[in-house]
OpenMM code with the backbone's topology and positions (N, CA, C; nanometers):
from openmm import Vec3, app, unit

residues = "MET VAL SER ILE GLU ILE ASP ASP ASP VAL TYR ASP SER LEU GLN LEU PRO LYS GLN GLU ARG SER GLU ARG LEU LYS ARG GLU LEU ALA VAL SER LEU TYR LEU GLN ASP MET LEU SER PHE GLY LYS ALA ARG ALA LEU ALA ASP MET THR HIS HIS GLU PHE GLN GLN LEU LEU GLY GLU ARG GLN ILE PRO ARG HIS TYR GLY GLU GLU GLU LEU ALA GLU ASP LEU GLU TYR ALA ASP".split()
positions = [
    Vec3(15.1199, 12.1194, 10.5797),
    Vec3(15.0570, 12.0055, 10.6753),
    Vec3(14.9839, 12.1064, 10.7269),
    Vec3(14.8561, 12.0119, 10.8134),
    Vec3(14.7502, 12.1148, 10.8926),
    Vec3(14.7756, 12.0174, 10.9793),
    Vec3(14.8025, 12.0575, 11.1116),
    Vec3(14.7620, 11.9795, 11.2539),
    Vec3(14.6696, 12.0596, 11.2569),
    Vec3(14.6116, 11.9579, 11.3682),
    Vec3(14.4748, 11.9510, 11.4837),
    Vec3(14.4957, 11.9342, 11.6636),
    Vec3(14.3957, 12.0187, 11.6933),
    Vec3(14.4863, 11.9814, 11.8220),
    Vec3(14.3922, 11.8662, 11.9259),
    Vec3(14.4390, 11.8913, 11.9837),
    Vec3(14.3337, 11.7621, 12.1030),
    Vec3(14.3880, 11.8248, 12.2411),
    Vec3(14.2808, 11.8402, 12.2794),
    Vec3(14.3154, 11.8750, 12.4538),
    Vec3(14.3677, 11.6966, 12.4571),
    Vec3(14.5601, 11.7519, 12.5681),
    Vec3(14.6241, 11.5787, 12.5953),
    Vec3(14.5030, 11.5635, 12.7237),
    Vec3(14.4122, 11.5976, 12.7710),
    Vec3(14.2915, 11.5307, 12.8579),
    Vec3(14.1982, 11.3957, 12.7784),
    Vec3(14.1493, 11.5043, 12.6835),
    Vec3(14.0413, 11.4510, 12.6370),
    Vec3(14.1504, 11.2551, 12.5020),
    Vec3(14.2692, 11.3575, 12.4616),
    Vec3(14.4022, 11.2491, 12.4073),
    Vec3(14.3975, 11.0620, 12.5680),
    Vec3(14.4263, 11.1313, 12.5877),
    Vec3(14.4401, 11.0269, 12.7134),
    Vec3(14.3818, 10.9605, 12.6837),
    Vec3(14.2935, 11.0029, 12.6954),
    Vec3(14.1337, 10.9359, 12.7036),
    Vec3(14.0352, 10.8018, 12.6233),
    Vec3(14.1209, 10.7953, 12.5173),
    Vec3(14.1131, 10.7515, 12.4520),
    Vec3(14.1396, 10.5468, 12.4218),
    Vec3(14.0350, 10.5077, 12.4576),
    Vec3(14.0599, 10.3673, 12.5333),
    Vec3(14.1798, 10.2797, 12.4340),
    Vec3(14.2276, 10.2912, 12.3488),
    Vec3(14.3454, 10.3069, 12.2908),
    Vec3(14.5021, 10.2547, 12.3298),
    Vec3(14.6230, 10.2085, 12.3162),
    Vec3(14.7283, 10.1628, 12.3453),
    Vec3(14.8074, 10.2997, 12.2888),
    Vec3(14.8740, 10.3761, 12.3236),
    Vec3(14.9041, 10.5227, 12.2263),
    Vec3(15.0159, 10.5215, 12.1170),
    Vec3(15.0731, 10.3761, 12.0659),
    Vec3(15.1773, 10.3722, 11.9596),
    Vec3(14.9938, 10.3702, 11.8269),
    Vec3(14.8500, 10.3329, 11.8425),
    Vec3(14.7643, 10.3321, 11.7803),
    Vec3(14.7072, 10.4141, 11.8160),
    Vec3(14.6670, 10.5719, 11.8765),
    Vec3(14.6283, 10.7010, 11.9154),
    Vec3(14.6181, 10.7211, 11.7425),
    Vec3(14.7342, 10.7733, 11.6570),
    Vec3(14.6826, 10.8656, 11.6352),
    Vec3(14.6379, 10.7917, 11.4393),
    Vec3(14.7719, 10.6740, 11.4659),
    Vec3(14.6456, 10.7034, 11.2960),
    Vec3(14.5315, 10.5938, 11.3301),
    Vec3(14.4159, 10.5495, 11.4573),
    Vec3(14.3461, 10.5106, 11.5181),
    Vec3(14.2539, 10.6290, 11.4816),
    Vec3(14.2898, 10.7120, 11.5003),
    Vec3(14.2170, 10.8543, 11.5214),
    Vec3(14.1417, 10.9605, 11.3212),
    Vec3(14.3140, 10.8851, 11.2974),
    Vec3(14.2875, 10.9742, 11.1239),
    Vec3(14.2853, 10.8368, 11.0137),
    Vec3(14.2445, 10.7779, 11.0685),
    Vec3(14.1253, 10.6489, 11.0057),
    Vec3(14.0295, 10.6810, 11.0583),
    Vec3(13.9137, 10.7354, 11.1666),
    Vec3(13.7753, 10.7661, 11.2182),
    Vec3(13.8100, 10.8435, 11.1606),
    Vec3(13.8830, 10.9578, 11.1586),
    Vec3(13.8372, 11.0794, 11.0915),
    Vec3(13.8093, 11.0719, 10.8777),
    Vec3(13.9233, 10.9795, 10.8534),
    Vec3(13.9274, 10.9654, 10.7234),
    Vec3(13.7531, 10.9211, 10.6586),
    Vec3(13.7216, 10.7686, 10.7461),
    Vec3(13.5780, 10.6882, 10.7173),
    Vec3(13.4581, 10.7702, 10.7794),
    Vec3(13.4176, 10.8615, 10.8370),
    Vec3(13.3648, 10.9648, 10.8196),
    Vec3(13.3651, 11.0895, 10.7946),
    Vec3(13.4451, 11.0854, 10.7290),
    Vec3(13.4598, 11.1969, 10.6503),
    Vec3(13.4130, 11.1133, 10.4651),
    Vec3(13.4285, 11.0222, 10.4744),
    Vec3(13.4178, 10.9881, 10.3507),
    Vec3(13.2368, 10.9737, 10.3443),
    Vec3(13.2262, 10.9459, 10.3878),
    Vec3(13.0352, 10.8960, 10.4957),
    Vec3(12.9361, 10.9597, 10.5112),
    Vec3(13.0291, 11.0892, 10.5009),
    Vec3(12.9405, 11.2467, 10.4629),
    Vec3(12.9465, 11.3070, 10.3740),
    Vec3(13.0363, 11.2196, 10.2741),
    Vec3(13.0552, 11.2405, 10.0912),
    Vec3(13.1440, 11.4155, 10.1006),
    Vec3(13.2194, 11.4443, 10.2313),
    Vec3(13.3150, 11.5535, 10.1778),
    Vec3(13.4274, 11.4897, 10.2187),
    Vec3(13.4632, 11.3985, 10.1894),
    Vec3(13.6225, 11.3468, 10.0915),
    Vec3(13.5613, 11.2592, 10.0115),
    Vec3(13.6594, 11.2232, 9.8633),
    Vec3(13.6256, 11.1481, 9.7820),
    Vec3(13.6992, 11.0406, 9.8252),
    Vec3(13.6298, 10.9148, 9.7901),
    Vec3(13.6923, 10.7272, 9.8139),
    Vec3(13.9061, 10.7579, 9.8219),
    Vec3(13.8808, 10.8589, 9.7511),
    Vec3(14.1180, 10.8670, 9.7552),
    Vec3(14.1301, 10.9440, 9.8281),
    Vec3(14.0786, 11.0489, 9.8080),
    Vec3(14.1620, 11.2006, 9.9209),
    Vec3(14.0791, 11.1054, 10.0648),
    Vec3(13.9979, 11.0048, 10.1156),
    Vec3(13.9240, 10.9894, 10.2451),
    Vec3(14.0526, 10.8679, 10.2770),
    Vec3(14.1251, 10.7869, 10.1391),
    Vec3(14.2219, 10.7092, 10.1457),
    Vec3(14.3440, 10.7250, 10.1732),
    Vec3(14.4175, 10.8393, 10.1112),
    Vec3(14.5009, 10.8860, 10.1483),
    Vec3(14.5075, 11.0068, 10.3613),
    Vec3(14.3936, 10.9938, 10.3342),
    Vec3(14.3985, 11.0668, 10.4522),
    Vec3(14.4565, 10.9706, 10.5636),
    Vec3(14.3162, 10.8400, 10.6392),
    Vec3(14.3476, 10.7160, 10.5741),
    Vec3(14.4614, 10.6235, 10.6797),
    Vec3(14.6049, 10.6994, 10.5605),
    Vec3(14.7307, 10.6965, 10.4845),
    Vec3(14.7305, 10.5193, 10.5050),
    Vec3(14.6691, 10.4868, 10.4323),
    Vec3(14.5518, 10.3003, 10.4109),
    Vec3(14.6284, 10.2991, 10.2327),
    Vec3(14.6244, 10.1460, 10.1789),
    Vec3(14.6241, 10.1186, 10.0348),
    Vec3(14.4871, 10.1604, 9.9840),
    Vec3(14.4510, 10.1515, 9.8208),
    Vec3(14.2825, 10.1266, 9.8281),
    Vec3(14.2084, 9.9981, 9.8388),
    Vec3(14.3099, 9.8770, 9.8238),
    Vec3(14.2333, 9.7572, 9.9267),
    Vec3(14.2960, 9.7544, 9.9867),
    Vec3(14.3256, 9.8364, 10.1025),
    Vec3(14.3147, 9.8065, 10.3534),
    Vec3(14.0788, 9.9134, 10.3121),
    Vec3(14.1181, 10.0272, 10.2343),
    Vec3(14.0369, 10.1311, 10.2577),
    Vec3(13.8394, 10.0847, 10.2247),
    Vec3(13.8873, 10.0162, 10.1044),
    Vec3(13.7896, 9.9278, 10.0543),
    Vec3(13.7534, 9.8541, 10.1260),
    Vec3(13.8300, 9.7933, 10.2081),
    Vec3(13.8167, 9.6560, 10.3340),
    Vec3(13.7437, 9.6728, 10.4417),
    Vec3(13.7769, 9.7995, 10.4964),
    Vec3(13.7700, 9.8670, 10.5590),
    Vec3(13.5978, 9.9310, 10.5635),
    Vec3(13.5884, 10.0243, 10.4034),
    Vec3(13.4716, 10.0643, 10.4214),
    Vec3(13.4200, 9.8861, 10.3993),
    Vec3(13.4141, 9.8102, 10.3513),
    Vec3(13.2979, 9.7141, 10.4098),
    Vec3(13.2656, 9.6367, 10.4797),
    Vec3(13.4123, 9.6147, 10.6071),
    Vec3(13.3904, 9.5446, 10.6728),
    Vec3(13.2760, 9.6674, 10.7919),
    Vec3(13.2798, 9.8068, 10.7802),
    Vec3(13.1839, 9.8385, 10.9123),
    Vec3(13.0887, 9.8749, 10.7332),
    Vec3(13.0462, 9.8071, 10.6825),
    Vec3(12.9123, 9.8318, 10.5897),
    Vec3(12.8378, 9.9369, 10.5646),
    Vec3(12.9926, 9.9762, 10.4747),
    Vec3(12.9395, 10.1821, 10.4938),
    Vec3(12.9678, 10.1322, 10.2714),
    Vec3(12.7776, 10.1510, 10.2168),
    Vec3(12.8010, 10.1859, 10.0379),
    Vec3(13.0218, 10.2995, 10.0512),
    Vec3(13.0034, 10.2325, 9.8492),
    Vec3(13.0803, 10.2843, 9.7888),
    Vec3(13.0739, 10.4014, 9.6944),
    Vec3(13.0763, 10.5148, 9.7618),
    Vec3(13.0259, 10.6691, 9.6403),
    Vec3(13.0965, 10.6651, 9.5699),
    Vec3(13.0415, 10.7312, 9.4047),
    Vec3(13.0740, 10.5823, 9.2789),
    Vec3(13.0662, 10.7468, 9.1629),
    Vec3(13.1101, 10.8159, 9.2086),
    Vec3(13.1069, 10.9159, 9.0845),
    Vec3(13.2543, 10.9240, 9.0385),
    Vec3(13.1983, 11.0572, 8.9282),
    Vec3(13.3210, 11.0406, 8.8138),
    Vec3(13.5449, 11.1163, 8.8405),
    Vec3(13.4799, 11.1616, 8.9499),
    Vec3(13.6238, 11.2077, 9.0451),
    Vec3(13.6627, 11.0511, 9.0021),
    Vec3(13.5616, 10.9263, 9.1285),
    Vec3(13.5866, 10.8296, 9.2029),
    Vec3(13.6329, 10.6713, 9.0934),
    Vec3(13.5856, 10.7756, 8.9955),
    Vec3(13.6323, 10.6630, 8.8234),
    Vec3(13.7847, 10.7077, 8.8049),
    Vec3(13.7640, 10.8438, 8.7973),
    Vec3(13.9405, 10.8856, 8.7767),
    Vec3(14.0643, 10.8692, 8.8227),
    Vec3(14.0386, 10.8740, 8.9562),
    Vec3(14.0419, 10.7618, 9.0963),
    Vec3(14.1767, 10.6207, 9.0412),
    Vec3(14.0366, 10.5722, 8.9782),
    Vec3(13.9851, 10.3911, 8.9721),
    Vec3(14.0635, 10.3801, 8.8559),
    Vec3(14.1016, 10.4486, 8.8020),
    Vec3(14.1342, 10.4127, 8.6523),
    Vec3(14.2873, 10.5111, 8.7036),
    Vec3(14.3101, 10.6041, 8.7454),
    Vec3(14.4629, 10.6532, 8.8070),
    Vec3(14.5638, 10.5198, 8.8301),
    Vec3(14.4315, 10.4770, 8.9178),
    Vec3(14.5046, 10.4053, 9.0321),
    Vec3(14.6057, 10.2700, 8.9177),
    Vec3(14.4122, 10.1846, 8.8570),
    Vec3(14.4406, 10.0600, 8.7163),
    Vec3(14.6209, 10.0542, 8.6196),
    Vec3(14.5969, 10.2145, 8.6289),
    Vec3(14.7935, 10.2651, 8.6185),
    Vec3(14.8558, 10.1901, 8.6388),
] * unit.nanometer
topology = app.Topology()
chain = topology.addChain("A")
for resn in residues:
    res = topology.addResidue(resn, chain)
    for name in ("N", "CA", "C"):
        topology.addAtom(name, app.Element.getBySymbol(name[0]), res)
């Protein structure tokens, strides 16, 4: 596992309840990396710690189009099994 260090001052300044910060940061990072085509849907979903359906819904709420290539097709076929 890799850790990312965030200065306490920055972490404490987040406008979120303490118990939501880590989860929310992982989701925001996952969405951002997916949007920039740096992570596939499956890897971004895993980073966000969300189900296939939950991550798809999150992208839809933010009007982020789904990237769909061979890797995503393989992930979808694996998910369908």
